[in-house]
N, C-alpha and C positions, 0 to 999 in steps of 0.2 A: 426282073428284079435280079440283083445279085446276092451273093451269100450274105454279105453285111447287111444289106437293106433288109432281107427276110429275117435275119437274127434279131435286128432292132425293132422291127415291126411285131415279132413274136413275144418279145419282151414286153413291148407297151401293151399287147393284147392280153398280157398277164398281170397287168398292173405294176409291172416295174418300169417306171417313168422317169427314173433319176439314176444317172450315171455319172459317177466321179472318175476323172480320167487324168492320166499322165501318158499320153501315147508316144509311139516311136514310128519309125518307117513301116515296120510291118502292120501297124494298124491303121494306116492312112485310107484304107477303103472304108474302115469301120467310120473313121472321122468324116469322110466325105458323105457317107449315107446318113449322117446326123442332119443334113441339109435336105435329104430326100424323103426321110419318114417323119411324119407329124407325130408330136407326143413326148419324146423324149427330151429332157432337160439334162444338158451336158454342163457339168461343173468342173472346172479345170483347177488341179491342185499342183503345186511345185514340187511335191516330193511324194512317192509312192505310199509312205507311212500316213501321210495326211489323206490321201485316197482311201486307203482301207479303214482307217479309224472314222472318216467321215461316214462311211457305209455303215459302220456299226452304230454310231450315234443316230444315224437316219432311222434305221431298222427299229431300234429300241423305242423310238417315239411314234413312228409310223405303223409299227407292227407288221410290217411287210418288208421285203428285202429291197435294198437298192443295188444295182450293178457297179462294179468296177472294171476300168479298162487299164491294163497294165501290159507294159513292153517287155516281152520276151522272159526268160528266167530271172535275170537280174532285177528287172522292174518288180517282179513278184517277190523276190528275195528282198528288196527294199521295204516292202509293204508287210512283211510276213509277221512282225511283231503284233500288228494290230489285227491280223486275220487270227493270230492265236488267241487273242484277247476275245474276238468275237466267239471263237469256237468254245472257250471255257465259259462264255456267258450264254450259251445257246442262242446266239443270235443268228438270224438268217443272212446269208450274203451270197451273192452270185458274182464270182470273178471271172472276167472274160481276159484270157491272157493270149496275147498275140504271139505267133511263132513265124519262123521262117516258112517260105513255101515248101510244100513236102518234097519236091525235086531238088531243092537247094540244101536240105540236111545233109545229105551225103558229103557235102564238100567241108563240113566242120568250120564254118565261118566263125569269126571271132565271138559272136554272140550266141553262138548254138550252145544249148545247155539241156539238161534233163529236167524239162518243166514239170512233169508229172511227179518226177522224184521229189523236187521242191515243194510241190503242193501237197502231196499225200500227207505228211504228218498234220497239216492245219486243216484239211479238208475232209469232209465226210463222203464226197463223191468228187472224182476227177475223171475227164474223160477229154479225148482230143477227137475232134471233128475231123473226118476224112476226105469229104467231097461237098461241093456246094449244095447239092441237092439234099443233103442230110442235115445241114446246119440249123435251119429252122426247127426241125423235129429234136435235134440235139439241145437247142435252146429251151425248148418247152420241157425237156427232161431236166435240164438244170433247174428249172423253176420248181418242178415237182420235187426234185431231190433236196432242193433248199427248204421247201416246206415253211414250217414255222420256226424252225430253230436249228438249221444246220448250214454249213458252208458247202457251196457246190462250185467247182473250178472247172471252166469249159475252156480248153485250149483251141485257138483259132488260128490255123495256118493262113499265110497270107493269100495263096491261091484258093484256098476255101472261101476266103473273104471276097475276092474278086470276081470269082467265077459265077457263072449264070445258075440261078435257082428257079427253074421253070415251075415249081411248085408254090412258091412264094411262101407267105409267113403260115404259122400254126395259129389257130384259133386257142382261146383260154384253155388250160387243163385244170383238172379238179386236184386241188391241195387239201389234203385231210386236215381237219382241226385237231384239237387235243383230244386224245383217247380217253375214254372212260375208265375209271380206276375199277378193277375187278371186285366183285362183292365179297371173295374171300378175304382180300386183303382189308377192306372196310370193317368186316366183322373181327378180324384180328385186331385192328386198331380200337374198337369198341371194347374188346375183352381186355386189353392192355390198360385202358382208360378207367375201367371199372374194377381193377383187381386190387386196388389200394396201395399199390407200390409208387415210389417216388418217380415222376413221369416227366419228360420234357418233349415239346413238339418244335422241331427245327425247321423253319419255313424259308425255302430259297427259290431260285429259279429265274427265269427271264423277266418277269413282271410280278412284283407283290403289290396288286391292286388295292385300293381303299376298301373295297368289299372284302378282300381277303384278309385284311388287317382286322376289320370287325367280326368276321366269323370266327378267325382263330382267338381273338379276345374271349368271345362268347364260349367257345369250346373250352379255353382254360379256365374260365370262371366255374363252368358247371362241373368239370372234372378234376379241378385242382391241380392240373398240370401247368408246368412253367411254359410259357410261350415265348419263342426266341426267333430271331432271324438270323440267317446268315451273316458273316462279318461283311461281305461285299456282294450282296445281291445285284443283279444287273440293273434293275429299276425298281424303286419302291416309293408308293405313295405315302407321304408323309405330313405332319402339321395337324392344325386344329380339325378335330372331327374324325381323325384316323384311329384306329384301335392301338392301345398301349402294349407294346411288344418289347421284349429285351433285345439286345444286339450282342451275339456272341464277340467277346474281345478278340482283337487281333493277336496280341502277344500269347504265344502257346502257354505260358506259365499261368497267365491270367485266365485263359480259356479253360485250361485244364481244372484250375480251381473253381471256376464257375460251374463246371458240370460234375465235379466229383462226387456229390450225394445222389446223382441220378442212378435209378435201377433199370429204367427203360427210356428209350428215346425213339421217337417216331419221326420219320423223315418225309417231309412234303416239299418236293422239288429240289431238295438238297442232297448232297452226298454225305456219307459219313465223315463228320469234321476231323481234319488232320492238320498238324502244324505246317506253316507255310515253308519252313526250312527245317533242316536237323540241327540240333544243338546238343553239345555234350551234356549228358545227365538228364536230358528233358525228352518225354516220351514223344513219339511222333503222332500218335493217336490221342485224341482229345478226349473222347468219352472214357469213363473208366472201365477198368477190366471187369469182365461180367456183365456188363451193361447189355440188355437184350434190345437189339436195334430192329425196327420194321420199316422198311421202305413203303409207304403207304401210296405216295405218286411220284413218279419220275417227272422231270421238267417237260416232257412231252405229252404228259397227261393233264387231264382237266383237274386243276388243284382246286379251283372254286367249287366245282361241283362236289369233289370229295369232301371239302368242309362242309358244304350244304347238307350233304348226306350224313356226314358224321353228326352234325347237330340234330337232326332229326331222329337218328338212332339213339341219342343220348337225351331224347324228349325235352330238348331245351331251345326250341325255336323261339321261344318268347325271352329267353335271357337277354338282358340289356349288356352291351359291351362296355369295357372302360375304355373312354376315349380321351384324347388329348385336348385340353381347352385351349382357347386362343389367349396366350400370354406372352406380350412383347416386352422385352428388356428396354431400359432407358438406354439412350445412346451413350458411349463410353467417353471418357475424357483422359486427357494426359498423355502417357507414353502409348505408342502404337506396338502392340505386340500380337500374338495369336490369338489370345484371348478377347482382346478389344475388336480385332477385325470380326471375330465370331460374333460378338454381341451387337455389333453394327449391321452385320448381315442379318441376324435374326430379327432385329428391329425394322429393317427396310425392305425384307424379302417380299416381293409382290404376290398377289394372288395367282395361284396356278403357273407359277415359275418353274422352269426346269433348272436343276443344279448339277452340273457336271463336276465330280469330285475327283481330282488328281492333286489335291493339296499336300499329300504326303504328311510328314509330321507337323507343319505349320497349320495344315487345315484340320488336324484332329480335332479341334475344339469346335468346329462349325457345325459337325453333325449333332451333339448333344445340345448345343445352344438354340438350335432351331427345331427342337422336337415340338415346340408349341407355338411356332410361327404360322403364318397363313398358310393353308394348304398348298402343296406343292410336288413335285416328282424329284427323286433324288437319284442320279445315275452314278454307279460305281464302276471302278477299275476291276475287271473280273479276272484277266489272266496274269496279272502282275507285271507285264511289259510296259515300262513307262514310255510316255510320248503318246498317250491316247486322248488325254483331255482336251487339248485345243482342237484337234480334229473331230472328236466326238461332238463337241460343240457346234462345229460347222454343220454336221449332219442332222442334229437335233433342231437347230435353227430353220433349216431347210424343210424338216418335216413338220415343222409347227410355227410358221411365221408369224403367227398371231400371239405367240407367248414369249415372254422375256426369258432369255437363256443366260445364266450365270455360270461362268467357268472358274472354279478354284484351281489354281495351278502351282506347283512347286516350280523354282527357278531351274533346277537341274533338268526335271522332266520335260519342261517348256522347251528347251533347246534342242530336244530331240525332234521336235515337228514345229519350230516356231514358223515355219513356212505357211502355217495354217492361217495367220493373221493376214497374210495377203489375200487369201480366198474370201476371208471374212469381209475385207474392204471391197474387193472386187464384187462380191455378191450382194453388198449393203446389208448384212445379217445383224439383227438385233441381238448382239451379244455383249454381255459386260464380263471381261476377263479380269480377275484378280491374281497377280503373280506375287506370291509370298516369297520375296527376296531376302533370304537369309546368308546368302553366298556360301552355303555349305550343301553337301550331301549328307543332310542331318540323320536320315534314315540309315544311311551307312555307317556313321558314327556309333548310332544305337546298336546296329547289328555287330560292329566291330566288338563292342563291349559284350554283347550277349553271347556271341561266339567264344568268347575267352581268348580270342587270338592275341597272342603276346601278351597275355595277362589282362586283356581288356584295354590296354594303353598303347596307342599307336605311336611309334617312333617318328621322326621328322619326316622320312620318306612316305610312310604309310599315311600320316597326317595330310601330306600334300596332295594324296590321292583322293582325299575326302573334301577338300576345300576348293570351292569354285570361285574365290575372290582372286585378286591379283593377276589379271586386271578385274575390277568389280564391273559386272554387267548392267548396262543400262537400258532396262527393258521399255522404258517410256520412249527413248530414243529410238530402238528398234522398231517398236509399234508405228511411230510416226513415219520412219523410212519405208513401211509397207502400207501406208495410207489409213492407218487406224488412229483415231483420236486418243491422247494418252495423258497421263498425270503422274505425278510421283507423291506419295503420302508417306510422312516420317512421324506424324502425330496422330492421334486418334481423332482429333477435330478435323484434321485435314482428310482422314479416310472418310469420316462421315459425309463430309460435303461432297467429295469426290465420287463417293457411291452413290449418293442420292442423285447427283447430276448424271452420272452414267446410266442409272436406271430410268431416269426421265427422259433419255435421249432415245431416237428410233433407229440408231445404227451401231456399229462396233465401236467399243470403247476398252481401254485398258488401264488398270491402276497398278503401278509398280509400288507394292507395298513393302516398305523397308522394315522387317521385323527381326528381332534377334533370334539366333539359332536355339534348337532345343537344348536345354541346360541338362548335362548328364552328371550324375554323381560319380 
């Protein structure tokens, strides 16, 4: 058994059985080993940003890591944005990055680079394997280091890959689950909730389950605390039957106003909230000055158990939660805009669907409109690096082929990783993509106004940098060119019919929804 075969067998032994790939010459022995080792599904992606984004989406739904196979430092660099998103979302990922043979590095060939230096800022653990006999052990360590919420990057020199490993694969290693919350923190939280001060509880992390939303609603009812989620939790269960929680606004000014009266803030899987960017005259910290903050549980700790224990300490295990009822709006009619699309989505959203949200400004209405839709999972863009949505849909669909995946995507962000459509078609994934095609970087127009640059009014050169029309992009044509069924909607009635047809199909489809841009005063 060579090094590559022992590496793949070790990953499979540890439940890592999907590998998103974009290989090159240095990885050919890994590619060859895919035919020799049973149990690994190999999914080809045409750009490394699709590779890493798909691994992120897979892990969010499967709740275990996928592997990526990337070609040297430049390949890793191409995928870096979505590794960043995974790290910010506490999503487990195992990156296998090929490198030149150890004896070839001294010659500084054109693709030679500092792979560990590139990987370090977006990885929790980086290691270069040095010999074939060690690669299986190193792969097992990568699995252990990735755990339930970390990024592990293993560099695989070509000669380590092709060299003989007489020891073979390594069996499954122990990966610890979420750690229990220390008793002293729990008692501190109880004291805060019982001292009569104005209190908020901010819930975040890798997966806000339906059980967590119900528990938090009950804690809020018994204590009088406001119960809030992060703006963009990685995954949250929503819809009918889930607990009623507030969502922290995205805009810093609105978020600051939302929390301005709090005297105490308890954090559950969430960091202390800060503004996404700095703005003249706007505070970076969202919570008010003097607010007493307690980190009750970090993202790697057992949030659900902490809530259960908290409820018991408050002697409120019989408290009924506030839950969302099932309330579906009527289908819209007339002009197609973001609100009409959101209304149609809320009406049509299937039971147990997975929604991938990178709709940016045009998708803002979809989240509130679907609060009382059929129960579903909602995946958010966690790190701010766009080009995540289409790849994440690929990964989510592979992790749960029995569930309908709906990807809400902005036109500008779609163009970062449009190659994901080809992988959807190749793998025949059950994904409905809605492109909000407003021919603008509307989010940047909004940010131009908020930063006060040039008085908030772009001149002709600045405006051209925020406009992605001329030529106008035809996403329906692009999708057809990559094997995905597509249509174009310009009215609410057209969108209703196309969405219903796409959701009824069993394969990938795309709706090019022509909507007006965000109107700024």
